C-alpha positions in Angstrom: 0.1 0.0 -0.1 1.0 3.6 -0.6 1.7 5.7 2.5 -0.4 8.6 2.3 1.3 11.9 3.2 -0.9 15.0 3.2 0.4 17.4 0.4 -1.3 20.4 -1.2 0.0 21.2 -4.8 0.6 25.0 -4.9 -0.4 26.3 -8.3 1.6 29.4 -8.0 4.4 29.2 -10.8 5.0 28.2 -14.3 6.7 25.1 -13.1 3.6 24.1 -11.4 1.0 24.7 -14.1 -2.5 24.4 -13.8 -4.8 22.2 -11.5 -7.3 21.6 -14.4 -7.0 18.7 -17.0 -5.1 19.4 -20.0 -5.9 17.5 -23.2 -3.9 17.7 -26.5 -5.1 20.0 -29.2 -3.8 19.5 -32.9 -4.8 23.0 -34.1 -3.3 24.7 -31.0 -0.1 22.5 -31.7 0.3 23.7 -35.0 0.7 27.3 -34.0 4.2 28.9 -33.6 4.9 31.2 -30.6 8.4 32.6 -30.9 8.2 34.1 -27.6 9.3 32.3 -24.6 11.4 32.6 -21.5 13.9 30.6 -20.0 13.1 29.4 -16.5 14.8 27.2 -13.7 13.6 23.7 -12.4 12.8 23.4 -9.0 10.9 21.0 -6.6 9.1 21.7 -3.4 11.0 20.2 -0.2 7.9 18.3 0.8 8.3 16.0 -2.2 11.7 15.1 -1.7 12.2 11.5 -0.7 8.3 11.4 -0.1 8.2 7.9 -1.8 11.5 6.6 -0.4 11.9 2.9 -1.1 9.1 2.5 -3.9 10.5 1.1 -6.9 10.0 2.3 -10.6 10.3 0.6 -14.0 10.8 3.0 -16.9 10.4 1.8 -20.7 11.7 4.1 -23.3 10.7 4.1 -26.9 12.0 6.0 -29.9 14.9 8.4 -30.6 17.8 9.8 -28.7 15.6 12.7 -27.5 13.5 10.3 -25.9 16.4 8.5 -24.2 17.6 11.7 -22.9 14.2 12.7 -21.5 14.3 9.4 -19.8 17.7 10.5 -18.1 15.7 13.4 -16.9 12.7 11.2 -15.9 14.9 8.9 -13.8 16.6 11.9 -11.8 13.2 13.5 -10.8 11.7 10.2 -9.7 14.7 9.5 -7.7 14.5 12.9 -6.1 11.0 11.7 -5.0 12.9 8.5 -3.2 11.8 6.0 -6.1 14.6 3.3 -6.9 15.0 1.8 -10.2 14.4 -1.7 -11.1 14.6 -3.6 -14.3 11.5 -5.9 -13.4 8.1 -4.3 -14.3 6.3 -7.0 -12.5 7.8 -5.9 -9.1 7.4 -2.2 -9.4 5.4 0.2 -7.6 5.4 2.5 -10.6 5.7 1.8 -14.3 6.2 4.7 -16.6 6.1 4.5 -20.7 8.0 7.1 -22.5 6.6 6.6 -25.8 7.3 7.4 -29.4 4.8 8.3 -32.1 7.0 8.5 -35.3 6.1 5.1 -36.5 3.0 2.9 -36.3 5.3 0.0 -35.1 6.2 2.2 -32.1 2.5 2.7 -31.2 1.9 -1.0 -31.3 4.7 -1.9 -29.0 3.6 0.9 -26.4 -0.1 -0.5 -26.6 1.1 -4.0 -26.4 2.8 -3.3 -23.2 -0.1 -1.6 -21.8 -2.0 -4.7 -22.3 0.5 -6.6 -20.0 0.3 -3.9 -17.5 -3.6 -4.1 -17.4 -3.4 -7.8 -16.3 -0.7 -6.9 -13.8 -2.8 -4.0 -12.4 -5.8 -6.5 -12.1 -3.7 -8.6 -9.6 -2.0 -5.3 -7.9 -4.4 -2.6 -7.8 -1.7 -0.4 -6.1 0.3 -0.4 -9.2 0.9 3.0 -10.6 1.0 3.3 -14.5 1.9 6.4 -16.4 2.4 7.5 -19.9 4.6 10.3 -21.4 6.5 11.1 -24.4 5.1 11.7 -27.9 2.2 9.4 -27.9 0.8 11.4 -25.0 0.7 14.6 -27.3 -1.8 12.8 -29.8 -5.3 13.5 -29.6 -6.5 10.1 -30.6 -4.3 8.5 -28.0 -5.6 10.5 -25.1 -9.3 10.0 -26.2 -8.5 6.3 -26.2 -7.0 6.4 -22.7 -10.0 8.4 -21.5 -12.6 6.0 -23.0 -10.8 2.6 -22.7 -7.8 2.8 -20.3 -9.2 4.5 -17.4 -7.1 2.3 -15.2 -4.0 4.2 -16.5 -3.1 6.6 -13.4 -1.6 9.6 -15.3 -0.7 11.0 -18.7 2.0 13.7 -19.3 3.0 15.5 -22.4 6.4 16.3 -23.8 6.1 20.1 -23.0 5.7 19.5 -19.3 8.2 16.8 -18.3 9.6 19.2 -15.5 6.1 18.7 -13.9 6.5 15.0 -13.3 6.9 15.1 -9.6 3.6 17.2 -9.3 1.6 15.1 -11.8 2.7 11.9 -10.2 2.1 12.9 -6.7 -1.4 14.5 -7.4 -2.3 11.1 -9.1 -1.2 9.0 -6.1 -2.9 11.4 -3.6 -6.1 11.9 -5.3 -6.5 8.5 -6.8 -7.9 10.0 -10.1 -6.7 9.7 -13.4 -4.4 12.8 -14.2 -4.0 13.9 -17.5 -1.7 16.9 -18.3 -0.7 17.5 -21.9 0.1 21.1 -23.0 -0.7 21.8 -26.7 1.8 24.7 -26.6 5.2 24.3 -25.8 5.6 27.2 -23.4 8.9 28.3 -21.7 12.2 26.4 -21.8 13.1 25.0 -18.5 16.8 24.8 -17.6 18.4 22.9 -14.7 16.1 19.7 -14.9 17.9 17.0 -13.1 19.5 14.1 -15.0 20.6 10.8 -14.2 22.9 9.9 -17.2 23.2 6.1 -18.4 27.0 6.2 -18.2 30.0 8.3 -17.2 31.7 8.6 -20.7 29.0 9.4 -23.3 26.4 12.1 -23.0 23.4 13.6 -24.8 23.0 17.5 -24.6 19.9 19.2 -25.9 20.5 22.1 -27.9 17.2 22.8 -29.6 13.7 21.6 -28.9 10.9 21.1 -31.6 10.7 21.3 -35.3 9.2 24.0 -37.8 9.6 22.0 -40.9 6.2 20.1 -41.1 7.1 17.5 -43.3 3.7 16.0 -44.6 4.2 12.4 -43.0 5.7 13.5 -39.7 3.9 14.1 -36.4 6.9 15.5 -34.6 6.1 19.2 -35.1 2.8 18.6 -33.5 4.2 16.4 -30.5 7.4 18.3 -29.9 6.2 21.8 -30.7 8.1 24.9 -32.3 11.8 25.4 -32.5 13.3 26.7 -29.3 17.1 26.9 -29.0 18.8 26.9 -25.5 20.9 29.7 -24.9 24.7 29.0 -26.0 26.0 29.9 -22.5 23.8 27.2 -20.9 25.0 24.6 -23.5 28.6 25.3 -23.2 28.4 25.3 -19.4 26.7 22.0 -19.5 29.5 20.6 -21.7 32.2 22.2 -19.4 30.9 20.3 -16.7 30.7 17.1 -18.6 34.5 17.6 -19.5 35.4 18.2 -16.0 33.5 14.9 -15.1 35.7 13.0 -17.7 33.0 12.5 -20.4 34.6 11.2 -23.6 31.8 12.1 -26.1 28.8 14.5 -26.3 26.1 14.4 -29.0 24.2 17.7 -29.5 20.6 16.8 -29.8 17.6 18.3 -31.5 14.8 17.4 -33.6 16.1 19.6 -36.4 19.5 20.4 -34.8 20.8 22.2 -37.7 18.2 24.9 -37.1 20.0 25.8 -33.8 20.0 29.5 -33.0 17.7 30.9 -35.9 15.2 31.9 -33.0 17.8 33.5 -30.7 20.7 34.9 -32.8 21.3 36.6 -36.1 24.8 35.4 -36.7 25.3 32.5 -34.5 24.1 29.0 -35.4 25.2 25.3 -35.3 28.4 25.8 -37.1 29.6 28.5 -34.5 28.2 26.3 -31.5 30.4 23.4 -33.0 33.3 25.4 -33.4 33.2 26.6 -29.6 32.4 23.1 -28.4 35.4 21.6 -30.3 37.7 24.2 -28.7 36.6 22.9 -25.4 38.7 19.8 -25.7 36.0 16.9 -25.5 37.7 14.0 -27.3 34.4 13.2 -29.5 31.8 15.6 -30.6 28.8 14.5 -32.9 25.3 15.8 -33.3 21.8 14.6 -34.7 19.3 14.6 -36.5 20.1 17.0 -39.4 17.7 18.1 -42.0 19.5 18.8 -45.5 17.7 22.1 -45.9 19.5 23.7 -42.9 23.1 22.1 -43.6 25.3 25.1 -44.1 28.8 25.4 -45.5 30.1 26.7 -42.3 28.9 23.6 -40.6 30.9 21.4 -43.3 33.9 23.6 -42.8 33.9 23.4 -39.0 33.5 19.5 -39.2 36.3 19.3 -41.6 38.7 21.5 -39.4 38.4 20.1 -36.0 39.7 16.5 -35.3 37.5 15.9 -32.4 34.3 16.4 -34.3 33.4 12.9 -35.5 33.4 12.7 -39.3 29.8 11.0 -39.1 26.8 12.7 -40.5 23.2 11.4 -40.4 21.6 12.9 -43.3 18.0 11.9 -44.0 17.2 11.5 -47.5 13.6 9.9 -47.2 13.0 9.6 -51.1 15.3 10.1 -54.3 12.4 11.4 -56.3 12.1 15.1 -56.4 8.3 14.6 -57.1 7.8 12.7 -53.9 10.2 15.0 -51.9 7.7 17.8 -52.8 4.7 15.7 -51.7 6.6 15.1 -48.5 7.4 18.8 -47.9 11.1 18.1 -47.5 12.1 21.7 -49.1 14.8 20.2 -51.1 15.4 18.3 -54.5 17.2 15.1 -55.3 19.6 17.3 -57.1 20.3 19.8 -54.1 20.6 16.8 -51.9 23.4 15.2 -54.0 25.3 18.5 -54.3 25.2 18.7 -50.5 26.2 15.0 -50.2 29.2 15.5 -52.6 30.4 18.8 -50.9 30.7 16.7 -47.4 32.3 13.7 -49.4 34.9 16.4 -50.9 35.7 18.4 -47.7 35.6 16.2 -44.8 38.1 13.6 -44.6 37.0 9.8 -44.3 33.4 11.1 -43.5 30.8 8.3 -43.1 27.2 9.3 -43.8 24.0 7.5 -42.9 20.4 8.2 -43.8 16.7 7.7 -43.7 14.5 6.4 -46.5 10.9 5.9 -46.6 9.3 3.5 -49.3 5.7 3.4 -50.6 4.8 7.1 -49.8 1.3 7.9 -51.5 1.8 8.8 -55.3 5.3 6.9 -55.4 5.4 5.1 -58.7 8.0 2.5 -59.9 9.9 5.2 -61.6 10.1 7.2 -58.3 11.3 4.2 -56.4 13.9 3.5 -59.0 15.2 7.1 -58.6 15.6 6.5 -54.8 17.7 3.2 -55.8 19.8 5.2 -58.0 20.6 7.6 -55.1 21.4 4.7 -52.8 23.8 3.5 -55.4 25.2 6.8 -55.9 25.8 7.6 -52.1 26.8 4.1 -51.0 25.7 5.0 -47.6 27.7 3.7 -44.4 24.2 3.0 -42.7 20.6 3.5 -43.5 17.4 3.2 -41.6 14.6 2.1 -44.0 10.8 2.2 -43.5 7.5 1.3 -45.0 5.2 4.4 -45.2 2.5 4.4 -42.6 0.2 7.3 -42.1 0.1 9.3 -38.9 -3.1 10.8 -37.6 -3.8 14.3 -38.6 -0.7 14.9 -40.7 -1.3 16.2 -44.3 0.0 13.1 -45.8 -2.7 10.8 -44.0 -5.4 12.8 -46.2 -3.6 11.5 -49.6 -4.6 8.2 -51.2 -2.4 5.5 -49.7 -2.3 4.0 -53.3 0.9 1.6 -52.9 -0.2 -1.7 -51.7 1.4 -3.4 -48.7 2.8 -6.1 -50.8 4.4 -3.8 -53.2 5.7 -1.7 -50.4 7.3 -4.8 -49.0 8.8 -5.5 -52.2 10.5 -2.2 -52.4 11.6 -2.3 -49.0 13.4 -5.7 -49.8 15.0 -4.3 -52.9 16.2 -1.2 -51.1 17.6 -3.2 -48.2 19.4 -5.4 -50.6 21.0 -2.4 -52.1 22.2 -0.3 -49.1 23.4 -3.5 -47.4 25.7 -4.2 -50.1 27.5 -1.0 -49.4 27.4 -1.2 -45.6 29.5 -4.3 -46.2 31.8 -2.6 -48.9 32.3 0.3 -46.7 33.3 -1.8 -43.8 35.6 -4.3 -45.7 37.9 -1.1 -46.3 38.7 -0.9 -42.6 40.0 -4.6 -42.5 43.5 -4.6 -41.3 43.5 -0.9 -40.2 44.0 0.4 -36.5 41.0 2.7 -35.5 40.1 4.6 -32.3 37.2 3.0 -30.3 35.4 4.4 -27.4 34.8 1.2 -25.3 31.0 1.1 -24.5 30.6 -2.1 -22.7 30.9 -5.9 -22.7 29.5 -7.9 -25.7 26.1 -9.6 -24.9 26.9 -12.3 -27.5 30.5 -13.2 -26.8 32.0 -13.8 -23.6 35.1 -11.5 -22.4 34.6 -9.4 -25.6 34.0 -5.7 -25.6 31.8 -3.5 -27.9 32.3 0.2 -29.0 32.2 2.6 -31.6 34.7 3.9 -34.1 35.5 7.6 -34.7 33.0 6.9 -37.7 30.2 5.6 -35.5 30.7 2.0 -36.5 30.0 -0.8 -34.2 32.9 -3.0 -33.3 33.1 -6.0 -31.2 36.6 -6.8 -30.0 39.0 -8.7 -27.6 41.8 -7.6 -25.2 42.3 -5.9 -21.9 40.7 -2.5 -21.6 38.1 -1.0 -19.4 34.7 0.7 -20.1 34.9 4.4 -20.9 38.3 4.3 -22.5 39.4 5.2 -26.0 41.7 2.5 -27.3 43.4 1.5 -30.8 41.8 -1.8 -32.1 42.7 -3.4 -35.2 39.9 -4.5 -37.4 40.3 -8.3 -38.3 37.1 -8.8 -40.1 34.0 -6.9 -41.3 30.4 -7.8 -41.3 27.5 -5.9 -42.9 26.3 -4.1 -39.6 29.4 -4.3 -37.6 33.3 -4.9 -37.3 35.4 -7.4 -35.3 38.7 -6.6 -34.0 41.3 -6.9 -31.3 43.2 -4.4 -29.2 46.5 -3.4 -30.5 49.6 -4.6 -28.6 
């Protein structure tokens, strides 16, 4: 049983929000308000360690932004006294940090909810919550209100900092609490973080996206673009360096747009240069939109040896016609011009991509153009998907005129094409010594380590080392998706 402690939520500041139910609204989510303030996270002393000894289980779906959000969530829960467990069946609190970018992510989350419903039937005291991008969807929240009344609370992406209050309110009142802000509001600094390890760190630099690609739900679930002040970012990275971190990844839904809403002459290129000068051994960033990739960025990446020569550059389609339908704001020709510039200027650069097949209106000719681009670019990695409509996006209104069978055929042909180049590129590293950041012990091979090369390639290797070190590893063999090696003597 939960130990009830009297606590009145004081609704007096932006951090404490409102005492009424807030539901997501797509029309409101489409609006862009460029006026926002930066405020500092705080928590009432009465909440500190209030739930001491209770166990929590957190399941994270989706992108690196969600992973980093989960690092914040863990820290806030542990401020309340919760202890993390990896067994949800023995938890007092289960929280799902969800993703809505693909239909598959939806299905996985709802599948987990099915298991939790049975668990809650046998353990009525179990607290279940949902946060992340699915929580920002009108249809999902309506479904929860109608069919999942046993879920204790729902929290959106814009009010993650209010987790202690929302959770406490759900427990104290024994009511279903739903608080999802459709508007992004102010930018909150100093939210506590419990990082997954002591050598690689995510650093948010910009939130939201203003691109409104026609197939994408992210601009609705993550709101408008809001850049953190450069001073706050640099101070965070300075602290990470002092703590001995070896790698930082600058994060954003559209990381290349950094600074546009704050500065007239300072963007991601300038920020990358300042971060590089701080001396962190490895620096990378994601995810990029080709439309915002500047010559300044390319020059800075090429200039500084501690900026990893790895770029994720989503293509989505090799057909200019389909790119226009997708609202991508570039053509096949302009994408290839940018790609060629990167390959020419950045030594040993590795480029990965995202590609969607079966978008409404995609003909065999359009698909063949995508194959042509894949054969030209010879990507080092690619994330390939079958198109699935997302509720309330413009593309969902288009006739989905490519059959599932045809989509699957195209995906098979595309994967067959890109996989060939993954192996070809990896083979070039055989016999070479590469710098590797040691990330952990291999799950498949006993006494083997795994890590990532400076080009972000996964490598499994043998030898004496410790997790968090950067070591020289000789590549002994190459596979399609990974390398094998041994530490250099």
